C-alpha positions in Angstrom: 11.2 -12.9 -5.2 13.5 -10.0 -6.1 14.9 -8.7 -2.8 15.1 -5.2 -1.4 18.8 -4.4 -1.5 20.3 -4.0 2.0 22.7 -1.1 1.4 25.5 -0.2 3.8 25.8 3.6 4.2 29.2 5.0 3.3 30.6 8.4 4.0 32.9 8.2 1.1 31.2 9.5 -2.1 31.5 7.7 -5.3 33.4 9.2 -8.2 31.7 12.1 -10.0 29.1 10.6 -12.3 25.8 11.1 -14.2 22.8 9.4 -12.8 19.9 8.7 -15.1 16.6 8.7 -13.3 13.5 7.1 -15.0 9.9 8.0 -14.3 6.5 8.3 -15.9 5.4 11.3 -17.7 2.6 12.4 -15.5 2.8 15.5 -13.4 2.7 13.5 -10.2 5.3 11.1 -11.3 7.6 14.0 -12.2 7.2 15.6 -8.8 8.0 12.3 -7.2 11.1 11.9 -9.3 12.0 15.5 -8.3 11.7 14.5 -4.7 14.2 11.6 -5.1 16.5 13.8 -7.2 16.6 16.6 -4.7 17.4 14.0 -1.8 20.2 12.5 -4.0 21.6 16.0 -4.7 21.7 16.9 -1.0 23.4 13.6 -0.2 25.7 13.5 -3.2 26.1 17.1 -4.7 29.0 16.3 -6.9 26.9 14.2 -9.2 24.9 15.1 -12.3 21.3 13.9 -12.2 19.1 13.7 -15.3 15.4 12.7 -15.2 14.0 10.9 -18.2 10.2 10.8 -18.4 8.2 8.4 -20.6 4.5 7.2 -21.0 3.7 3.6 -19.9 0.8 1.3 -20.9 -1.3 2.6 -18.1 -0.7 6.2 -19.2 -1.5 5.6 -22.8 -4.8 3.9 -22.1 -6.9 6.3 -20.1 -10.2 4.8 -20.8 -10.1 1.1 -19.9 -10.9 0.2 -16.3 -7.8 -0.9 -14.3 -9.3 -4.2 -13.3 -9.8 -5.1 -17.1 -6.1 -5.0 -17.8 -4.3 -8.3 -17.7 -0.8 -6.8 -17.5 0.9 -7.2 -14.2 3.3 -4.5 -14.9 0.9 -1.9 -16.2 2.9 1.1 -15.0 6.4 -0.2 -15.0 7.2 -2.5 -17.9 8.6 0.1 -20.3 10.8 1.7 -17.7 12.1 -1.6 -16.5 13.2 -2.5 -20.1 15.3 0.7 -20.2 16.6 0.0 -16.7 17.7 -3.5 -17.6 19.3 -2.2 -20.8 21.5 0.2 -18.9 19.9 3.3 -20.4 18.6 4.2 -16.9 20.3 3.8 -13.5 17.3 3.8 -11.4 13.5 4.2 -11.7 11.2 6.0 -9.4 7.8 4.2 -8.9 4.8 4.7 -6.7 5.4 1.5 -4.8 1.7 0.5 -5.0 2.2 0.2 -8.8 5.2 -2.2 -8.5 4.4 -5.8 -8.9 5.5 -8.0 -6.0 7.5 -10.1 -8.4 10.1 -8.0 -10.2 11.9 -9.0 -13.5 15.0 -11.2 -13.1 18.0 -9.0 -12.5 16.1 -6.1 -11.1 15.3 -5.3 -7.4 14.1 -2.5 -5.1 17.1 -0.4 -4.2 15.4 1.5 -1.4 11.9 2.7 -0.3 11.7 6.4 0.5 10.0 8.0 3.6 6.3 7.5 3.2 3.8 10.2 2.6 0.2 10.0 3.9 -0.8 6.5 2.9 -4.5 7.0 3.5 -7.4 7.2 0.9 -9.1 10.5 0.7 -12.8 11.4 0.0 -13.0 14.3 -2.3 -16.7 15.6 -2.7 -17.9 17.7 -5.7 -17.5 21.4 -4.8 -21.3 22.1 -5.1 -22.0 19.4 -2.5 -18.9 19.6 -0.2 -20.4 22.1 2.3 -23.3 19.7 2.9 -21.7 16.2 2.8 -18.6 15.5 4.8 -18.5 11.7 4.7 -19.5 8.6 2.6 -22.2 7.7 5.0 -23.7 11.1 4.7 -24.0 11.1 0.8 -27.6 10.6 -0.5 -28.7 7.2 -1.7 -27.7 6.6 -5.3 -24.7 9.1 -5.2 -22.1 8.0 -7.7 -18.5 7.5 -6.4 -15.8 7.7 -9.1 -13.0 5.1 -8.8 -11.4 2.5 -11.0 -10.0 0.6 -8.0 -11.9 -2.7 -7.1 -10.3 -2.5 -3.7 -12.1 0.8 -2.9 -15.4 -0.1 -4.6 -15.6 -3.5 -2.9 -15.0 -2.0 0.5 -17.5 0.7 0.0 -20.1 -1.7 -1.4 -19.7 -3.6 1.8 -20.0 -0.7 4.2 -22.2 1.7 2.1 -24.6 -0.2 -0.1 -26.7 3.0 -0.7 -23.9 4.2 -3.0 -23.2 3.6 -6.7 -19.9 3.5 -8.7 -18.5 4.6 -12.0 -15.0 4.2 -13.4 -12.9 7.3 -13.6 -9.5 7.3 -15.3 -6.8 9.9 -16.1 -4.3 11.8 -14.0 -5.4 13.7 -10.9 -6.2 16.9 -12.7 -8.3 15.1 -15.3 -10.2 13.2 -12.6 -10.8 16.3 -10.6 -12.0 18.1 -13.7 -14.6 15.3 -14.3 -15.7 15.6 -10.7 -16.1 19.5 -10.9 -18.0 19.4 -14.1 -21.6 20.3 -13.0 -23.0 18.0 -15.6 -20.9 15.0 -14.5 -22.5 12.0 -12.7 -19.9 12.0 -9.9 -20.8 13.1 -6.4 -17.3 12.2 -5.1 -14.0 10.5 -5.9 -11.8 8.4 -3.7 -8.1 9.3 -4.3 -4.8 8.6 -2.6 -4.1 11.4 -0.1 -0.4 11.2 -1.0 -0.9 12.2 -4.6 -3.1 15.1 -3.7 -0.6 16.3 -1.1 2.4 16.1 -3.4 0.5 18.2 -6.0 -0.4 20.8 -3.6 -4.1 19.9 -3.7 -4.6 18.9 0.0 -7.4 21.6 0.3 -9.6 19.3 -1.9 -9.7 16.6 0.7 -13.2 16.4 2.2 -12.2 13.5 4.7 -9.4 11.0 5.3 -10.5 7.3 5.2 -9.1 4.9 7.6 -10.2 1.7 9.4 -11.6 3.8 12.2 -12.9 6.7 10.0 -14.8 5.3 7.1 -13.8 1.7 7.3 -11.4 1.9 4.4 -8.0 0.2 4.3 -5.5 1.4 1.6 -3.4 -0.3 -1.1 -0.2 -2.2 -0.4 2.7 0.3 -0.6 0.4 3.2 -1.0 2.1 6.6 -0.3 5.6 5.2 -0.6 8.2 5.6 -3.4 10.1 2.5 -4.5 13.4 2.9 -6.3 14.1 0.1 -8.8 17.7 -0.7 -9.7 19.8 -3.4 -11.4 20.8 -6.1 -8.9 24.5 -5.9 -8.2 24.8 -2.2 -9.2 27.1 -1.2 -6.3 27.4 2.5 -7.4 23.7 3.0 -7.3 23.3 1.1 -4.0 25.8 3.4 -2.4 23.9 6.6 -3.6 20.6 5.1 -2.3 22.1 4.2 1.2 21.3 7.8 2.1 17.9 8.1 0.6 15.8 5.3 2.0 13.8 5.0 5.2 14.2 1.8 7.2 10.8 2.0 9.0 9.0 2.6 5.8 10.9 -0.2 4.1 10.0 -2.7 6.8 6.3 -1.8 6.9 6.1 -1.9 3.1 7.9 -5.2 2.8 5.4 -6.7 5.2 2.6 -5.3 3.1 4.1 -6.7 -0.2 4.8 -10.1 1.4 1.1 -10.3 2.2 0.0 -9.3 -1.3 2.5 -11.7 -2.8 1.4 -14.6 -0.7 -2.2 -14.0 -1.6 -1.2 -13.5 -5.2 -3.1 -10.2 -5.4 -2.6 -7.1 -7.5 -4.4 -4.0 -8.8 -7.5 -6.2 -9.7 -7.9 -7.9 -6.3 -9.7 -6.1 -3.3 -7.0 -6.5 -0.7 -6.6 -3.6 1.8 -4.0 -3.0 4.5 -3.2 -0.5 7.1 0.1 -0.5 9.0 1.5 1.7 11.8 4.4 1.7 14.2 3.6 1.8 17.8 5.4 1.6 21.0 4.9 -1.6 23.1 4.2 0.5 26.1 1.1 2.1 24.3 -0.4 -1.4 23.7 -0.5 -2.2 27.5 -0.7 -5.8 26.6 1.0 -8.6 24.8 2.1 -8.5 21.3 0.3 -11.2 19.2 -2.4 -11.9 16.7 -6.2 -11.8 17.2 -9.2 -10.9 15.0 -9.7 -7.2 14.5 -12.9 -7.2 16.4 -10.9 -8.3 19.5 -8.7 -5.3 19.7 -9.8 -1.9 21.0 -10.0 0.5 18.0 -8.4 3.4 19.7 -5.9 2.1 22.2 -4.9 -1.1 20.4 -5.3 -3.1 23.6 -6.3 -6.8 23.2 -9.8 -7.3 24.7 -10.2 -10.1 27.1 -11.8 -13.2 25.5 -15.5 -13.6 26.0 -16.5 -16.7 28.0 -18.7 -19.2 26.3 -21.7 -21.0 27.8 -19.4 -23.4 29.7 -16.9 -20.7 30.7 -14.5 -21.4 27.9 -12.5 -18.6 26.3 -12.4 -19.4 22.7 -9.2 -21.2 21.5 -7.8 -21.5 25.0 -4.8 -19.3 24.0 -5.8 -16.3 25.9 -4.5 -12.8 24.8 -1.4 -14.3 23.2 -3.3 -15.8 20.2 -1.0 -18.0 18.1 2.1 -16.0 19.0 5.2 -18.1 18.4 7.6 -18.8 21.3 10.5 -16.9 19.6 8.5 -13.7 20.0 8.4 -14.3 23.8 12.2 -14.6 23.7 12.6 -11.5 21.5 10.5 -9.3 23.8 12.5 -10.6 26.9 15.8 -9.9 25.1 14.7 -6.3 24.1 13.5 -5.6 27.6 16.8 -6.8 29.2 18.9 -4.9 26.7 16.8 -1.6 27.1 16.2 -1.5 23.3 13.8 1.1 21.9 10.2 -0.4 22.2 8.8 1.4 19.1 9.5 -1.6 16.8 5.9 -3.0 17.1 4.2 -3.0 13.7 0.4 -3.2 13.7 -1.0 -4.5 10.5 -4.8 -4.6 9.6 -5.7 -6.4 6.4 -9.0 -7.2 4.6 -10.0 -9.3 1.6 -13.4 -8.4 0.2 -15.5 -10.0 -2.5 -16.1 -7.9 -5.6 -19.8 -7.2 -4.6 -18.9 -6.5 -1.0 -21.1 -9.4 0.4 -18.2 -11.3 1.8 -15.1 -10.1 3.8 -12.3 -11.4 6.0 -10.4 -9.2 8.3 -7.4 -9.6 10.5 -5.3 -7.5 12.7 -1.9 -8.5 14.1 1.0 -6.9 16.1 4.5 -8.0 16.1 8.0 -6.8 16.9 9.8 -6.2 13.5 13.6 -5.6 13.9 14.8 -6.7 10.5 13.6 -6.9 6.8 13.5 -10.7 7.2 11.1 -10.2 10.2 8.9 -8.0 8.0 8.8 -10.5 5.1 7.8 -13.4 7.5 5.1 -11.2 9.2 3.3 -10.5 5.9 3.3 -14.1 5.2 1.8 -14.8 8.6 -0.9 -12.1 8.2 -1.8 -13.8 4.8 -1.9 -17.2 6.6 -4.3 -15.8 9.1 -6.5 -14.4 6.3 -6.5 -17.7 4.5 -7.4 -19.6 7.7 -10.5 -17.4 8.1 -11.6 -18.0 4.5 -9.9 -15.3 2.3 -8.7 -18.1 -0.1 -12.4 -18.9 -1.0 -13.1 -15.2 -1.8 -10.0 -14.9 -4.0 -10.8 -18.2 -5.7 -14.2 -16.8 -6.7 -12.6 -13.6 -8.0 -10.1 -15.5 -10.1 -12.8 -17.7 -11.4 -14.8 -14.7 -12.5 -11.8 -13.2 -14.2 -11.3 -16.4 -16.2 -14.8 -16.5 -17.3 -14.6 -12.8 -18.4 -11.4 -13.7 -20.5 -13.1 -16.6 -22.2 -15.9 -14.4 -23.1 -13.5 -11.9 -24.7 -13.9 -9.3 -22.0 -17.6 -8.9 -23.0 
């Protein structure tokens, strides 16, 4: 895999230079590029920054449902070609749109502080005063989304609802929703995009594991900066732009997705959060989601079986490796900050919502290598519980569709 570059911050600014920033042409993409440009200007004011916007394959085709595209780099390919050729110095992406396998010679230079990662329910204005949640919407209500991750999770939890594809930028999708003659009762959108565009007031409800049962896309809400590997000048600039906590959380998410070989057309959802070990009031390990208290994060005591057995016999520690025991002890003895516990919830759902596998894990993450390994372990737990069989069926269905000419 292409690594995230580990930059060493420097107080010595590089020689005055022009930095060419690439982005998509949409209003949201331009705002995201402006966020990065502003941060760079504050850190390195002596440089000149030029933003170059262009349309990608995903921008040009606004009618085809996302899951019908075969391209792995739907939103990134054209920009990456310019970056590789040296016409651009860096490209600003929505991290959720970046493939987990980047082209040879390119890497993630940094990941910026994350905006709200949650999905948001946006109800049609004529209905929003009456219906405040997915559960409350009348049977047969149409939810607009082109995301199989969202539709699969909603089919699983809210079988009374129907779905229809909705493409276009945020303004276009909201206009379709607001049209009194449209079929849509509500849309599911990324909260980050709405907030960055100043449309937070359109959000009817935020969706999480505990509120609505929805997990978001890998990398959602974060901005990934793609650069050429070995570009020391740009690495130095980005050393003052990235957020290490966001980077580690997103690396864990991307490692999970890469291990499961998922993408835009696979219903894999995640939810990560940093917590203090003291708030967990219990050991840091791995257990099924149902065995953790939804509010406190405390691992529940195993339920005794008919013979008094407690499941796998591993108690609250689950399959936690011995090295984590040593890591925790060392941190306690050194008095290190205890806020490096990363909770990850993940789900794989069949396309029709009839099958699902969930897992929730907690682990100390003190490096990017830890984060990468953590994502792999979460994926392994999902596979052990049957996620591989769900994904195999999804891939089989895709091959059949391709053989039929996408009929």
